C-alpha positions in Angstrom: -17.7 12.8 -22.8 -21.0 11.4 -21.5 -21.3 11.5 -17.7 -22.3 8.9 -15.1 -26.2 9.3 -15.1 -26.5 9.1 -18.9 -24.2 6.0 -19.1 -26.7 4.1 -16.9 -29.7 5.4 -19.0 -28.0 4.4 -22.3 -26.9 0.9 -21.1 -30.5 0.2 -20.0 -31.9 1.4 -23.3 -29.3 -0.6 -25.3 -30.1 -3.7 -23.4 -33.8 -3.3 -24.2 -33.4 -2.2 -27.9 -30.2 -3.5 -29.4 -29.5 -6.8 -27.7 -30.1 -9.7 -30.1 -29.4 -7.6 -33.2 -26.6 -8.8 -35.5 -24.2 -6.2 -36.9 -24.3 -6.2 -40.7 -21.5 -3.6 -41.1 -19.4 -1.1 -39.1 -18.1 2.1 -40.4 -15.6 4.0 -38.3 -13.9 7.4 -39.0 -16.0 8.1 -42.0 -16.0 11.7 -41.1 -12.6 12.3 -39.4 -12.6 14.4 -36.2 -9.4 15.7 -34.6 -10.6 14.5 -31.1 -12.1 11.2 -32.1 -10.1 8.3 -30.7 -10.0 4.7 -31.8 -8.0 1.5 -31.0 -5.8 0.4 -33.8 -6.9 1.3 -37.4 -10.6 2.3 -37.5 -10.8 0.7 -41.0 -10.6 -2.7 -39.2 -13.8 -2.2 -37.2 -15.9 -3.8 -39.9 -13.8 -6.9 -39.9 -13.9 -7.0 -36.1 -17.7 -6.4 -35.7 -19.5 -7.6 -38.8 -21.5 -10.7 -38.1 -21.3 -10.2 -34.3 -24.5 -10.1 -32.2 -25.1 -7.5 -29.5 -25.2 -9.5 -26.3 -25.3 -6.8 -23.6 -24.4 -3.4 -22.3 -23.4 -1.8 -19.1 -22.5 1.7 -17.8 -18.7 1.3 -17.8 -18.8 -1.1 -14.8 -18.0 -4.4 -16.5 -14.7 -3.8 -18.1 -13.7 -0.2 -17.5 -14.8 2.2 -14.8 -17.6 4.7 -15.3 -18.1 7.5 -17.8 -18.3 5.0 -20.7 -21.0 2.9 -22.4 -19.8 -0.6 -22.9 -21.4 -2.7 -25.5 -20.5 -6.4 -25.7 -20.6 -7.8 -29.2 -20.1 -11.5 -28.5 -16.3 -11.7 -28.0 -15.7 -8.1 -29.0 -16.1 -5.0 -26.8 -17.1 -1.5 -27.7 -16.2 1.2 -25.2 -17.9 4.5 -26.0 -17.5 7.9 -24.3 -19.6 9.6 -27.0 -23.4 10.1 -27.2 -25.0 7.0 -28.7 -28.1 7.2 -31.0 -30.5 4.5 -32.3 -32.0 4.9 -35.8 -35.0 2.7 -36.7 -35.2 1.2 -40.2 -35.8 3.9 -42.9 -35.0 6.6 -40.4 -32.8 9.5 -41.5 -29.1 8.9 -40.6 -26.8 11.7 -39.4 -24.8 13.4 -42.2 -21.7 13.2 -40.1 -20.7 10.4 -37.7 -17.5 8.8 -36.3 -19.0 5.3 -35.9 -22.0 3.8 -37.6 -23.3 0.2 -37.1 -25.8 -1.2 -39.4 -27.9 -4.1 -38.1 -29.5 -7.1 -39.9 -33.0 -5.5 -39.5 -31.9 -2.3 -41.4 -31.8 -0.3 -38.1 -28.6 1.6 -37.2 -26.6 2.9 -34.2 -24.4 6.0 -34.5 -21.8 7.9 -32.5 -21.1 11.5 -33.3 -18.3 13.3 -31.4 -19.2 16.7 -30.0 -16.1 18.0 -28.3 -14.1 14.8 -28.0 -14.9 11.1 -27.7 -13.5 7.6 -27.6 -14.9 4.7 -29.6 -12.6 1.8 -28.7 -13.1 -1.7 -30.1 -11.0 -4.7 -28.9 -11.5 -8.4 -27.7 -13.4 -8.5 -24.5 -10.9 -10.8 -22.9 -8.0 -8.4 -23.4 -7.1 -5.1 -21.8 -7.4 -3.1 -25.0 -7.7 0.4 -23.6 -4.9 2.7 -24.8 -2.3 3.7 -22.2 -3.4 6.8 -20.4 -7.1 6.0 -20.8 -7.4 3.1 -18.3 -9.0 4.0 -15.0 -8.5 2.0 -11.8 -11.6 -0.1 -11.0 -13.5 1.6 -8.2 -17.1 1.8 -7.0 -19.5 4.4 -8.4 -21.7 6.6 -6.3 -24.6 4.2 -7.1 -23.0 1.4 -5.2 -23.1 0.7 -1.5 -19.3 0.5 -1.5 -19.2 4.2 -2.3 -19.9 5.0 1.4 -18.8 8.0 3.5 -15.6 6.4 4.5 -14.7 5.8 0.8 -15.6 9.4 0.0 -13.5 10.7 2.8 -10.5 8.8 1.5 -10.8 10.5 -1.9 -10.0 13.9 -0.5 -7.9 13.4 2.7 -4.6 13.1 0.9 -5.2 16.1 -1.4 -3.8 19.6 -1.0 -6.0 21.6 1.3 -6.0 24.5 -1.1 -7.6 22.5 -3.9 -11.0 23.8 -4.9 -14.2 21.6 -4.6 -14.6 21.7 -8.4 -11.0 20.4 -8.9 -11.6 17.7 -6.3 -14.8 16.4 -7.8 -14.5 17.0 -11.6 -10.8 16.5 -12.4 -8.4 13.6 -12.4 -11.4 11.1 -12.6 -11.4 10.5 -8.9 -15.1 9.7 -9.5 -15.1 8.3 -13.0 -17.9 9.7 -15.1 -18.3 12.7 -12.8 -17.7 15.8 -14.9 -18.6 19.5 -15.1 -22.1 18.7 -16.3 -23.3 17.0 -13.1 -21.1 19.1 -10.8 -23.2 22.2 -10.5 -26.4 20.6 -9.2 -24.5 18.5 -6.8 -22.8 21.6 -5.3 -26.0 23.6 -5.3 -27.8 20.9 -3.4 -25.0 20.8 -0.9 -24.9 24.7 -0.8 -21.2 24.8 -1.6 -19.5 27.2 -4.0 -17.4 25.6 -6.7 -14.4 27.7 -5.8 -14.4 26.8 -2.1 -11.2 25.3 -0.9 -11.2 21.9 0.8 -9.6 23.4 3.8 -12.6 25.7 4.4 -15.1 22.9 4.5 -16.5 21.9 7.8 -17.4 18.3 8.7 -21.0 19.2 8.1 -20.1 20.6 4.7 -18.4 17.3 3.8 -21.4 15.3 5.0 -23.7 17.5 2.9 -21.4 17.1 -0.1 -21.3 13.3 0.2 -25.0 13.1 0.6 -25.5 15.3 -2.4 -23.2 13.3 -4.6 -25.2 10.2 -3.8 -28.7 11.7 -4.0 -28.3 14.1 -6.9 -26.7 11.5 -9.2 -29.5 9.0 -8.3 -32.1 11.6 -9.2 -30.5 12.2 -12.5 -30.3 8.5 -13.4 -33.7 7.6 -12.1 -35.2 10.5 -14.1 -33.8 9.2 -17.4 -30.8 11.6 -17.5 -30.5 15.4 -17.4 -32.7 17.6 -19.6 -29.5 19.0 -21.1 -28.6 15.6 -22.6 -30.2 13.2 -25.1 -30.8 9.5 -24.7 -30.5 6.6 -27.2 -33.7 7.9 -29.0 -32.6 11.6 -29.1 -35.0 12.4 -26.3 -34.0 14.8 -23.5 -33.8 13.4 -20.0 -36.4 14.1 -17.4 -34.2 15.5 -14.7 -34.7 19.3 -14.6 -31.2 20.9 -14.1 -31.0 23.6 -11.6 -27.8 25.1 -12.9 -26.8 25.1 -16.5 -26.6 27.4 -19.5 -30.3 26.8 -20.0 -31.3 28.0 -16.5 -29.0 31.0 -16.2 -31.8 33.4 -17.2 -34.1 32.2 -14.4 -34.0 33.0 -10.6 -32.6 30.5 -8.1 -35.3 28.0 -7.3 -34.4 28.2 -3.6 -34.0 31.9 -2.8 -35.2 33.7 -5.9 -32.0 35.6 -6.5 -30.1 35.7 -9.8 -27.8 32.9 -10.8 -24.3 33.5 -12.0 -21.8 32.0 -14.5 -18.0 32.5 -14.4 -15.1 31.2 -16.3 -13.0 28.9 -14.0 -10.4 26.2 -14.6 -10.8 26.1 -18.4 -14.6 26.0 -18.4 -17.7 27.6 -16.9 -19.1 27.3 -13.4 -22.7 28.0 -12.5 -23.9 28.9 -8.9 -26.2 31.0 -6.8 -24.1 33.6 -4.9 -26.8 33.7 -2.2 -27.2 30.0 -1.6 -23.6 29.1 -2.3 -21.5 31.9 -0.7 -17.8 31.8 -1.3 -16.5 31.4 2.3 -13.0 31.3 3.5 -11.3 32.0 0.2 -9.2 35.0 -0.6 
């Protein structure tokens, strides 16, 4: 899964690099992956896409709702939740890929699934998303409509003993917001990932909302996170505070050691000093 900041970076780069190119051929599922998902038979992708011109891209805001890269190929739509890479003419192509587009100028675009990923292809005027994948249209944190009132409505009907991580990074309450962006958002708000919603004060919630807005903006405006690669396989310019890469370094705010714990089927990263676990047994 790619997350919200990187979808914006990819869409902008695709619009600058791929728009106007004509697809010569499309190969899907050349290297089968247990968690690579397609619409209908991937063998039909070439029939659907060959001869089509790339006409635009957006970060999951045109036809779906965040957390995807949408590529419009005239009357066909690609919805991608995997990393997307551009290969200039004569560049070496990946040995393994789950989607490969060849363009009329001999350049290529590839998608390679890491853990899991969707590569859907269907007519743009149809709702071709598989059942269970569709997400209700909603504003992203980059839009003015994602205001404090909207944010408050996201959590007010939830169980009060739900953790902050469960609130933000599960159930796609904020589509495209995953475990990758979670940790810096919570560090900036000085909130522990295991904190229960019922322990958060009004000030905590204000800080959390402001951090969601400002941290995601910083990630997008810096070209994505340094833990992720863009269309040209270049790491983003946003320096993550909390990730597997920073665990060996002291906290940037207090100088104490950072910590990693297994939680909810994944890892959480936090600073025990800056993000104390308050009000949780």
